C-alpha positions as CSV (number, residue, x, y, z in Angstrom):
1,Q,-20.0,27.0,25.2
2,V,-20.4,26.6,29.0
3,Q,-23.8,26.1,30.4
4,L,-25.3,25.5,33.8
5,V,-28.5,23.5,33.9
6,E,-30.5,23.2,37.1
7,S,-32.9,20.4,37.8
8,G,-35.1,19.2,40.6
9,G,-37.4,22.1,41.2
10,T,-41.0,21.1,41.8
11,L,-44.1,21.6,44.0
12,V,-43.7,20.2,47.5
13,Q,-45.5,20.6,50.8
14,A,-44.1,22.3,53.8
15,G,-41.9,20.0,55.8
16,E,-40.8,17.9,52.9
17,S,-37.4,17.6,51.3
18,L,-36.1,18.3,47.9
19,R,-32.7,18.0,46.2
20,L,-31.6,20.4,43.4
21,S,-28.7,19.7,41.1
22,C,-26.8,21.9,38.7
23,A,-24.5,20.5,36.1
24,A,-21.9,22.5,34.2
25,S,-21.3,21.4,30.6
26,G,-19.1,22.4,27.8
27,S,-15.5,23.5,27.9
28,I,-14.5,23.8,31.5
29,F,-10.9,24.1,32.7
30,S,-11.6,24.9,36.3
31,I,-14.4,26.0,38.6
32,N,-13.8,28.0,41.7
33,V,-16.9,28.8,43.6
34,M,-20.3,27.4,42.9
35,G,-23.4,28.6,44.6
36,W,-27.2,28.7,44.8
37,Y,-29.2,31.8,44.7
38,R,-32.9,32.3,44.8
39,Q,-35.4,35.0,44.0
40,A,-38.8,35.1,45.4
41,P,-41.6,37.1,43.8
42,G,-41.2,40.8,44.5
43,K,-37.9,40.3,46.2
44,Q,-34.3,40.7,45.4
45,R,-32.1,37.8,44.5
46,E,-30.3,36.4,47.6
47,L,-27.4,34.0,48.2
48,V,-28.6,30.7,49.6
49,A,-25.4,28.8,49.8
50,R,-22.0,28.6,48.2
51,I,-19.1,26.1,48.1
52,T,-15.5,26.5,47.1
53,S,-13.5,24.0,45.1
54,S,-12.0,22.7,48.3
55,G,-15.4,22.2,50.0
56,S,-15.7,25.3,52.2
57,T,-19.3,26.4,52.6
58,N,-21.4,29.4,53.5
59,Y,-25.1,29.6,54.1
60,A,-27.7,32.2,54.4
61,D,-29.0,32.4,58.0
62,S,-32.5,31.6,56.8
63,V,-31.5,28.2,55.5
64,K,-28.7,27.2,57.9
65,G,-29.4,23.9,59.5
66,R,-31.9,22.9,56.9
67,F,-30.0,23.1,53.6
68,T,-26.8,21.5,52.6
69,I,-24.7,22.4,49.6
70,S,-22.3,19.9,48.1
71,R,-20.4,19.3,44.9
72,D,-18.9,16.6,42.7
73,N,-15.9,18.1,41.1
74,A,-15.5,15.1,38.7
75,K,-18.9,15.8,37.4
76,N,-18.8,19.6,37.6
77,T,-22.0,19.4,39.5
78,V,-23.3,21.2,42.6
79,Y,-26.2,20.1,44.7
80,L,-28.5,21.6,47.2
81,Q,-30.3,19.3,49.6
82,M,-33.2,21.1,51.1
83,N,-34.9,19.7,54.2
84,S,-37.8,21.0,56.3
85,L,-39.0,23.2,53.5
86,K,-41.1,26.2,54.4
87,P,-43.4,28.3,52.3
88,E,-41.0,31.2,52.4
89,D,-38.5,29.0,50.6
90,T,-40.6,29.4,47.5
91,A,-38.5,30.9,44.8
92,V,-36.7,30.4,41.5
93,Y,-33.4,28.9,42.4
94,Y,-30.4,29.8,40.3
95,C,-27.1,28.0,40.0
96,N,-24.0,30.0,39.7
97,A,-20.4,29.2,38.9
98,D,-17.2,31.2,38.7
99,L,-15.2,29.3,36.1
100,R,-12.6,29.3,33.4
101,P,-13.5,27.6,30.1
102,N,-9.8,27.2,29.2
103,W,-6.5,27.8,31.0
104,Y,-6.0,31.0,29.0
105,D,-9.4,32.4,29.9
106,R,-10.2,34.7,32.7
107,Y,-12.7,33.6,35.3
108,R,-16.2,34.4,34.3
109,E,-19.6,34.2,36.0
110,V,-22.0,31.8,34.6
111,W,-25.7,31.4,35.6
112,G,-28.2,28.7,35.0
113,Q,-31.7,29.4,33.8
114,G,-33.3,28.7,37.1
115,T,-35.6,26.1,38.5
116,L,-38.8,26.8,40.4
117,V,-39.4,25.5,43.9
118,T,-42.8,26.0,45.3
119,V,-43.6,25.0,48.9
120,S,-47.2,24.9,49.8
121,S,-48.6,25.0,53.3
């Protein structure tokens, strides 16, 4: 059973940095795109950043220049380095992966349980 587990979420003050990680475990044949999404209270879930298996990245305008997404394919892990955090970054951050558990499987979307990041002013 494939699972994604996020870690690193905590309470920080504005201007500080934080690094989130998400590790995929279980049967994994291949992972295409991995990404980070977030959902703030009362708002819709939004894409924060995504990264392809070859390293191409995309970022939401709100985090561009402050956040950096990266991945370690050998460890099936994706990271989100967050710098210059702002109170508006407060949200539950979810890890996402488009993966195949086995070669004969279709690609499927897998989500982590989320990790809470709270940025105080």
